[in-house]
C-alpha positions as CSV (number, residue, x, y, z in Angstrom):
1,X,-31.7,-19.9,42.3
2,X,-28.6,-19.3,42.8
3,X,-27.0,-15.7,42.2
4,X,-23.5,-15.6,40.8
5,X,-21.3,-12.7,39.2
6,X,-18.5,-11.9,36.3
7,X,-16.0,-11.6,38.5
8,X,-12.8,-9.7,37.2
9,X,-9.8,-8.9,39.3
10,X,-12.2,-9.3,42.3
11,X,-15.0,-6.8,41.2
12,X,-18.6,-8.6,40.3
13,X,-19.4,-7.3,37.0
14,X,-22.5,-8.3,36.8
15,X,-24.4,-10.2,39.2
16,X,-27.1,-13.1,38.4
17,X,-29.9,-15.7,39.7
18,X,-30.2,-18.7,37.7
19,X,-31.7,-22.5,38.3
20,X,-29.3,-25.2,38.3
21,X,-31.1,-28.5,35.9
22,X,-31.2,-31.5,37.4
23,X,-28.3,-34.1,36.7
24,X,-30.7,-36.0,34.7
25,X,-31.1,-32.9,32.6
26,X,-27.6,-32.2,32.1
27,X,-26.2,-31.9,28.6
28,X,-23.5,-33.9,27.8
29,X,-20.1,-32.3,27.2
30,X,-19.8,-31.4,23.0
31,X,-17.1,-31.8,20.0
32,X,-14.7,-29.7,20.6
33,X,-14.5,-28.9,17.2
34,X,-15.0,-25.0,15.8
35,X,-18.1,-24.0,13.8
36,X,-20.6,-25.9,15.3
37,X,-24.3,-25.2,14.2
38,X,-25.3,-23.4,17.0
39,X,-27.7,-19.8,17.2
40,X,-25.3,-17.2,19.6
41,X,-28.9,-14.9,19.6
42,X,-30.8,-18.1,20.1
43,X,-27.9,-19.8,22.7
44,X,-27.5,-16.5,25.0
45,X,-31.4,-16.4,25.6
46,X,-31.6,-19.9,26.1
47,X,-28.5,-19.6,28.9
48,X,-28.6,-15.6,29.9
49,X,-30.6,-13.7,28.9
50,X,-33.3,-15.1,32.4
51,X,-31.1,-13.3,34.9
52,X,-28.6,-11.1,32.4
53,X,-31.9,-9.4,31.2
54,X,-32.4,-9.4,26.7
55,X,-30.1,-7.6,25.9
56,X,-28.2,-7.4,28.8
57,X,-29.4,-4.4,31.0
58,X,-29.7,-7.0,34.0
59,X,-32.9,-7.9,36.3
60,X,-34.8,-7.9,39.1
61,X,-33.2,-10.2,40.8
62,X,-30.1,-8.5,41.7
63,X,-28.1,-8.4,37.9
64,X,-26.5,-6.2,37.2
65,X,-25.8,-4.3,33.7
66,X,-23.7,-5.5,31.4
67,X,-23.9,-2.4,29.3
68,X,-21.6,-0.2,31.3
69,X,-18.5,1.3,28.7
70,X,-15.5,0.5,31.8
71,X,-16.6,-3.5,30.9
72,X,-16.5,-2.8,27.4
73,X,-13.0,-2.5,27.3
74,X,-11.0,-5.0,25.1
75,X,-9.3,-5.4,28.0
76,X,-12.2,-8.2,29.7
77,X,-12.3,-10.2,26.9
78,X,-10.5,-12.9,27.9
79,X,-12.5,-13.0,31.8
80,X,-15.9,-12.2,29.9
81,X,-14.6,-16.0,28.1
82,X,-13.3,-17.4,31.4
83,X,-16.5,-16.6,33.8
84,X,-18.1,-18.7,31.1
85,X,-15.9,-21.3,30.9
86,X,-15.0,-21.5,34.6
87,X,-18.1,-20.3,36.9
88,X,-17.7,-18.0,39.3
89,X,-17.9,-20.6,42.0
90,X,-18.4,-17.9,45.2
91,X,-21.0,-16.9,43.9
92,X,-22.9,-19.5,42.4
93,X,-21.7,-19.3,39.2
94,X,-21.5,-22.9,36.6
95,X,-19.2,-23.4,34.8
96,X,-19.8,-24.6,31.1
97,X,-16.4,-25.2,29.6
98,X,-17.9,-29.5,29.8
99,X,-21.0,-28.3,27.9
100,X,-20.2,-25.6,25.7
101,X,-17.4,-25.5,22.5
102,X,-14.6,-22.9,23.6
103,X,-16.2,-21.3,19.8
104,X,-19.3,-21.3,21.8
105,X,-18.9,-19.7,24.9
106,X,-16.6,-17.4,22.6
107,X,-19.8,-16.3,20.2
108,X,-21.3,-15.2,24.1
109,X,-18.7,-13.6,24.7
110,X,-19.0,-11.4,21.4
111,X,-23.0,-11.5,21.1
112,X,-22.3,-9.3,25.0
113,X,-20.4,-7.2,22.9
114,X,-22.7,-6.5,20.5
115,X,-25.0,-5.7,23.0
116,X,-22.7,-3.4,24.3
117,X,-22.1,-1.4,21.8
118,X,-25.7,-1.0,20.5
119,X,-26.6,0.4,23.8
120,X,-23.1,2.4,24.2
121,X,-24.2,3.8,19.9
122,X,-27.1,5.2,21.1
123,X,-27.0,6.5,24.5
124,X,-23.9,8.8,22.9
125,X,-24.1,8.8,19.4
126,X,-20.5,10.0,17.6
127,X,-18.5,12.9,17.5
128,X,-20.2,16.4,18.3
129,X,-19.2,19.5,16.3
130,X,-20.2,22.7,17.5
131,X,-21.3,25.7,14.9
132,X,-19.0,23.3,12.7
133,X,-15.6,22.7,15.3
134,X,-15.1,19.0,16.7
135,X,-13.3,18.9,19.5
136,X,-11.5,15.8,20.0
137,X,-9.1,15.0,22.7
138,X,-5.7,16.0,21.4
139,X,-7.1,18.5,18.0
140,X,-10.5,20.8,17.4
141,X,-11.3,20.4,13.5
142,X,-14.0,20.7,10.8
143,X,-15.2,18.3,8.0
144,X,-14.8,19.8,4.5
145,X,-16.3,17.9,1.2
146,X,-13.4,18.1,-1.1
147,X,-15.3,16.1,-4.3
148,X,-18.9,16.1,-4.1
149,X,-21.6,13.5,-5.0
150,X,-22.0,15.5,-9.0
151,X,-18.0,14.7,-10.1
152,X,-19.2,11.0,-11.5
153,X,-17.4,9.3,-8.6
154,X,-18.4,5.0,-8.2
155,X,-17.3,3.5,-5.6
156,X,-14.0,5.7,-5.2
157,X,-11.5,3.1,-3.8
158,X,-8.3,5.1,-3.3
159,X,-6.5,8.1,-3.5
160,X,-2.7,9.6,-3.7
161,X,-1.9,13.0,-5.1
162,X,0.9,14.1,-7.8
163,X,3.7,16.9,-7.1
164,X,1.3,19.7,-9.2
165,X,-1.2,18.6,-6.1
166,X,-3.2,16.8,-9.7
167,X,-5.2,14.1,-7.3
168,X,-5.6,10.5,-8.2
169,X,-8.7,8.6,-7.2
170,X,-9.2,4.9,-8.8
171,X,-13.5,4.0,-9.3
172,X,-13.7,0.6,-8.4
173,X,-15.7,0.1,-11.9
174,X,-12.3,1.2,-13.9
175,X,-12.1,4.8,-14.1
176,X,-9.1,6.0,-12.3
177,X,-9.7,10.0,-12.1
178,X,-8.0,13.0,-12.2
179,X,-9.0,15.8,-9.5
180,X,-8.2,19.5,-9.1
181,X,-9.9,22.5,-6.6
182,X,-13.2,19.6,-5.7
183,X,-13.3,18.7,-9.9
184,X,-13.2,16.6,-11.5
185,X,-11.1,17.0,-14.8
186,X,-10.0,14.0,-16.8
187,X,-9.0,10.5,-16.7
188,X,-6.2,7.9,-17.0
189,X,-6.7,6.0,-20.1
190,X,-5.4,3.1,-20.9
191,X,-4.7,1.7,-17.7
192,X,-5.1,-1.9,-17.5
193,X,-8.1,-3.8,-18.0
194,X,-10.1,-4.9,-14.8
195,X,-13.1,-6.7,-13.7
196,X,-15.9,-5.3,-11.1
197,X,-16.1,-8.6,-9.3
198,X,-18.4,-8.0,-6.2
199,X,-15.4,-6.2,-3.8
200,X,-13.0,-6.7,-6.6
201,X,-12.5,-3.5,-9.3
202,X,-10.4,-1.1,-9.9
203,X,-8.7,-0.7,-5.9
204,X,-5.5,0.5,-5.6
205,X,-3.5,4.1,-6.8
206,X,0.0,4.8,-5.5
207,X,2.2,7.4,-6.4
208,X,6.1,6.5,-6.2
209,X,7.7,8.4,-3.0
210,X,10.5,9.6,-6.1
211,X,7.7,10.5,-9.1
212,X,9.4,13.6,-9.9
213,X,12.9,11.0,-10.4
214,X,11.3,7.6,-12.0
215,X,8.0,9.1,-12.4
216,X,6.5,5.1,-11.5
217,X,2.5,5.0,-10.4
218,X,1.7,1.7,-8.3
219,X,-1.8,-0.1,-9.6
220,X,-3.8,-2.6,-7.3
221,X,-7.2,-4.5,-9.3
222,X,-8.5,-7.6,-9.9
223,X,-7.8,-9.0,-13.3
224,X,-9.8,-11.2,-15.3
225,X,-9.1,-14.5,-15.5
226,X,-8.2,-15.4,-19.8
227,X,-10.6,-18.2,-19.5
228,X,-13.7,-17.0,-17.3
229,X,-15.0,-12.9,-16.6
230,X,-16.2,-14.2,-14.3
231,X,-13.2,-15.3,-12.4
232,X,-10.6,-12.9,-11.3
233,X,-7.3,-12.4,-8.7
234,X,-5.4,-9.5,-6.8
235,X,-2.6,-7.8,-9.6
236,X,-0.2,-5.5,-8.7
237,X,1.4,-3.3,-12.0
238,X,3.3,0.0,-12.5
239,X,3.6,2.4,-15.3
240,X,4.2,6.3,-16.2
241,X,2.1,8.8,-16.8
242,X,2.0,11.0,-20.3
243,X,-0.3,14.3,-19.4
244,X,-2.3,16.7,-22.4
245,X,-3.8,18.5,-20.0
246,X,-5.2,17.1,-17.2
247,X,-5.8,13.6,-19.1
248,X,-2.9,11.5,-19.2
249,X,-2.5,8.8,-20.5
250,X,-1.4,5.4,-19.1
251,X,2.5,4.1,-20.5
252,X,5.4,1.8,-19.7
253,X,3.4,-0.8,-18.0
254,X,5.2,-3.0,-15.7
255,X,3.8,-6.4,-14.2
256,X,5.0,-6.6,-10.2
257,X,3.2,-9.5,-8.7
258,X,0.4,-11.8,-10.6
259,X,-1.0,-14.5,-9.7
260,X,-0.9,-17.7,-10.9
261,X,-3.8,-18.8,-13.2
262,X,-5.1,-22.1,-11.2
263,X,-5.3,-19.6,-8.3
264,X,-8.1,-17.5,-10.3
265,X,-11.8,-17.6,-8.4
266,X,-15.6,-16.0,-9.1
267,X,-15.2,-15.4,-5.6
268,X,-17.0,-11.8,-5.1
269,X,-15.1,-11.0,-1.5
270,X,-11.8,-9.9,-0.4
271,X,-9.7,-9.4,-2.7
272,X,-6.6,-7.3,0.1
273,X,-5.2,-4.9,-1.7
274,X,-3.0,-1.3,-1.2
275,X,0.5,-0.6,-1.7
276,X,3.1,1.0,0.7
277,X,6.4,1.9,0.7
278,X,9.1,1.4,2.7
279,X,11.7,4.0,1.5
280,X,13.9,1.3,1.5
281,X,13.6,-0.1,-2.3
282,X,10.2,-2.5,-1.1
283,X,6.5,-2.9,-1.7
284,X,4.1,-4.2,0.4
285,X,0.4,-5.1,-0.3
286,X,-2.3,-7.7,0.6
287,X,-4.3,-10.3,-0.8
288,X,-7.5,-11.4,1.3
289,X,-8.7,-15.5,1.3
290,X,-11.2,-14.8,-1.7
291,X,-13.4,-16.5,1.1
292,X,-11.6,-20.3,1.0
293,X,-10.0,-19.6,4.0
294,X,-8.8,-22.9,4.0
295,X,-5.6,-21.4,1.8
296,X,-4.4,-18.3,4.1
297,X,-2.2,-20.5,6.4
298,X,-1.5,-21.8,3.1
299,X,2.3,-20.8,2.2
300,X,1.6,-22.4,-1.9
301,X,-1.2,-20.7,-2.0
302,X,-1.5,-16.5,-3.0
303,X,-4.3,-16.7,-0.3
304,X,-4.5,-14.1,2.5
305,X,-1.3,-12.9,2.6
306,X,0.9,-9.5,3.0
307,X,3.6,-9.9,0.7
308,X,6.8,-7.9,-0.4
309,X,8.7,-7.0,-3.5
310,X,12.0,-5.1,-4.7
311,X,10.4,-1.8,-6.3
312,X,10.5,-3.3,-9.6
313,X,9.4,-7.1,-8.3
314,X,12.2,-9.0,-8.2
315,X,11.8,-11.0,-5.0
316,X,14.3,-9.7,-2.3
317,X,16.9,-12.5,-0.8
318,X,16.1,-11.5,2.8
319,X,11.5,-12.5,2.5
320,X,11.1,-15.0,4.8
321,X,10.5,-17.7,2.6
322,X,12.7,-18.0,0.2
323,X,15.1,-20.9,0.8
324,X,15.3,-23.9,-1.4
325,X,14.2,-25.8,0.8
326,X,10.7,-23.2,-0.1
327,X,11.2,-23.9,-3.2
328,X,11.0,-27.5,-3.3
329,X,8.1,-26.9,-1.5
330,X,6.3,-24.5,-4.1
331,X,5.7,-21.8,-1.3
332,X,5.4,-18.1,-2.7
333,X,8.6,-15.9,-1.9
334,X,6.8,-12.7,-2.1
335,X,5.2,-13.7,1.1
336,X,6.3,-11.4,4.0
337,X,3.3,-13.1,6.0
338,X,0.1,-14.9,6.3
339,X,-3.4,-16.3,7.9
340,X,-4.6,-12.8,6.9
341,X,-8.4,-12.7,6.2
342,X,-8.7,-9.5,4.0
343,X,-6.4,-6.8,4.9
344,X,-7.8,-3.6,3.3
345,X,-6.0,-1.1,5.6
346,X,-1.5,-0.4,5.4
347,X,0.9,1.8,6.7
348,X,4.1,2.4,8.3
349,X,4.5,3.7,11.3
350,X,7.0,7.0,11.5
351,X,9.1,4.2,13.7
352,X,9.0,2.3,10.7
353,X,6.5,-0.4,12.2
354,X,4.2,-2.4,9.3
355,X,0.1,-2.3,10.7
356,X,-2.3,-3.7,8.8
357,X,-6.4,-2.9,9.5
358,X,-8.4,-6.3,8.1
359,X,-11.7,-7.8,8.2
360,X,-12.8,-10.4,11.1
361,X,-16.2,-11.7,9.6
362,X,-19.0,-10.6,12.0
363,X,-17.2,-9.3,14.9
364,X,-13.4,-9.0,16.0
365,X,-11.7,-7.1,12.5
366,X,-7.7,-6.9,13.4
367,X,-5.0,-4.5,13.4
368,X,-2.1,-5.7,13.2
369,X,1.7,-5.2,13.6
370,X,2.8,-6.8,11.0
371,X,5.9,-9.1,11.0
372,X,8.1,-10.9,9.2
373,X,7.2,-14.6,8.8
374,X,5.0,-13.9,11.6
375,X,1.4,-16.3,11.1
376,X,-2.4,-14.2,12.4
377,X,-4.0,-16.6,12.4
378,X,-6.8,-17.6,10.6
379,X,-9.0,-19.1,10.0
380,X,-7.7,-20.9,13.0
381,X,-7.6,-18.1,15.0
382,X,-10.9,-15.1,15.2
383,X,-12.7,-13.0,17.4
384,X,-15.6,-13.9,14.9
385,X,-18.1,-14.8,14.3
386,X,-20.1,-16.6,11.6
387,X,-22.6,-13.7,9.7
388,X,-25.2,-16.1,10.2
389,X,-24.6,-16.3,13.5
390,X,-22.8,-19.2,14.6
391,X,-19.7,-19.8,16.6
392,X,-15.7,-20.5,14.6
393,X,-12.9,-20.1,17.3
394,X,-11.4,-18.4,19.6
395,X,-9.1,-15.6,19.6
396,X,-6.7,-17.7,22.6
397,X,-4.0,-19.7,20.6
398,X,-2.8,-22.5,21.8
399,X,0.9,-22.9,23.8
400,X,2.4,-24.2,20.1
401,X,0.6,-22.7,17.8
402,X,2.7,-19.4,17.1
403,X,0.8,-16.3,16.3
404,X,0.2,-13.1,16.5
405,X,-2.3,-11.0,18.5
406,X,-4.0,-8.0,16.8
407,X,-3.1,-4.7,18.8
408,X,-6.8,-3.8,18.5
409,X,-10.4,-5.5,17.1
410,X,-12.9,-3.9,16.9
411,X,-15.8,-5.7,18.4
412,X,-18.5,-5.6,16.7
413,X,-17.0,-5.6,12.9
414,X,-16.3,-1.8,11.4
415,X,-15.7,-3.3,8.1
416,X,-12.1,-2.1,8.7
417,X,-11.0,0.1,5.2
418,X,-8.4,2.7,4.4
419,X,-5.3,3.2,7.2
420,X,-2.8,5.4,7.4
421,X,-0.2,7.6,9.4
422,X,-0.5,11.2,10.8
423,X,1.9,13.2,9.8
424,X,2.7,17.6,8.8
425,X,2.0,20.4,10.8
426,X,-1.9,20.2,10.2
427,X,-2.1,18.3,13.3
428,X,0.6,18.5,15.8
429,X,-1.4,16.3,19.1
430,X,-2.1,13.9,16.5
431,X,1.6,13.3,15.3
432,X,2.5,9.8,14.2
433,X,-1.4,8.3,14.9
434,X,-2.7,5.8,12.8
435,X,-6.3,6.7,11.1
436,X,-8.6,3.8,10.2
437,X,-12.0,3.9,9.3
438,X,-14.7,0.9,8.6
439,X,-17.4,0.2,5.5
440,X,-20.0,-0.9,8.0
441,X,-19.2,1.7,10.9
442,X,-19.6,4.7,8.7
443,X,-16.3,6.4,11.3
444,X,-13.0,6.9,11.7
445,X,-10.7,5.9,14.4
446,X,-7.5,7.8,15.7
447,X,-5.2,5.1,17.5
448,X,-2.2,5.8,19.4
449,X,0.3,2.6,19.7
450,X,3.3,2.5,21.8
451,X,5.7,-0.3,22.7
452,X,3.1,-2.2,20.5
453,X,0.2,-1.6,23.0
454,X,-3.2,0.1,22.8
455,X,-2.5,3.7,24.8
456,X,-5.5,5.5,22.8
457,X,-8.2,5.3,21.3
458,X,-11.4,7.8,19.7
459,X,-13.6,8.0,16.9
460,X,-13.3,11.5,14.8
461,X,-15.9,10.6,11.3
462,X,-18.8,8.7,12.5
463,X,-22.1,8.4,10.3
464,X,-20.8,10.2,7.1
465,X,-21.0,7.3,4.6
466,X,-19.1,3.5,4.2
467,X,-15.4,5.1,4.7
468,X,-13.7,3.4,1.6
469,X,-10.4,5.0,2.3
470,X,-8.0,6.9,4.8
471,X,-5.1,8.7,3.6
472,X,-3.1,12.1,4.7
473,X,-2.5,14.7,2.0
474,X,0.9,16.4,1.7
475,X,-0.7,19.1,3.8
476,X,-1.3,17.8,6.1
477,X,-5.3,17.0,6.2
478,X,-7.1,13.6,7.2
479,X,-9.0,12.7,3.7
480,X,-11.7,9.8,3.5
481,X,-12.9,8.7,1.0
482,X,-16.8,7.3,1.4
483,X,-18.9,4.8,-0.9
484,X,-22.2,6.1,-0.7
485,X,-22.6,8.9,-1.1
486,X,-19.5,8.7,-3.1
487,X,-17.1,11.9,-2.1
488,X,-14.4,13.3,-0.5
489,X,-14.2,14.8,3.1
490,X,-11.2,15.8,4.8
491,X,-10.1,16.8,8.3
492,X,-9.1,20.1,8.7
493,X,-7.4,22.6,11.7
494,X,-9.4,24.5,13.2
495,X,-8.3,27.8,13.2
């Protein structure tokens, strides 16, 4: 029996033992193609569990536990991978670089991360409250229900406010509700037809920052195909509201962006959306890969992109793909960045940087600083594995790929959805931080970034429902739209 360890920076994080295979039993090198039909749980159990334990808890032969908070830090992603690939000679750990694909070796890292996350969640739970007060790293707060489940919201998707304090809430089923003082007081009629196809439907609402002067409200939704009602694509429009009391009629509609009819699909996943204003006359929004990952890097297809257009939908002359050569190739000139899987969070920070959060598959949701013309790698680079437990790729770009990597990745996935920047006087200790939500994670994280690097992250909401939207209101409070249950809560400073 040989003893080995995963050694990072001279520190042994895990020690294990294994029996070397006889030469005749040594596996031949596998294909380097991604997407091997390997099962990561089975591979771990057959390769690692005899020494590290079925749950990563370590073993009786001196194997240390993998289930530590320090080991869970994302800075150990590459060292874990390298230890599996190259082995640790001084500790007798064999290298797997010749018997496993790189995607499989990364899949083992994902499996380890899932075990760590499950253990740490069971150990520490979520944010703790005392007498209704949560004490976080830089602020104390309470959580209040703003719109309860009896107000008729159906999968609330987005929240924004008019200057008079009236809240606008989209319901994925197609209704745009008006809410005042926690009560659904009316609806907006005449909005464009949307279609609830799987994850799509009526999604985004965004009130123009200069609404008092121009009256524009923007919507993002799934536009149904004119020839196939079960087919659709994301569309962006703007219009104005003509009020009678708290009810309103949608008028003066203008199309801001729509996809070509031949790109419509019956897929029910990855519609993206979210709309933000840069205060320079442009809006940004995203469209997911619509379940067709091969189209995300293709600049002639709308899938898997973040877009920049002028507020009236015209194309800015300084967009990255507007040259005559691009036009001749059929490149979509509204594209700002590409290689995204499903961006469902979008915000500008206080320094003007554009950030997105996006769904990966199983493992590896991303927080990205979105820059002009950049490729974010999907599907060729990523932190996740397939839902069926098979590998896809690795998160490490090759030198010639020129791919931007995330500032932070959630591993396991949280189902990233909803993102905003804390501003205003309500939470001075959080000013400028990002607040990001998760559907499957049922969480909201506060994230601090400096110089493009993650410096702080803490969970401030957990286990209250699937987090669809996180947005900072005009009062500076942090509002959260939940699904299952369908309600809206908010974080307010504790007195």
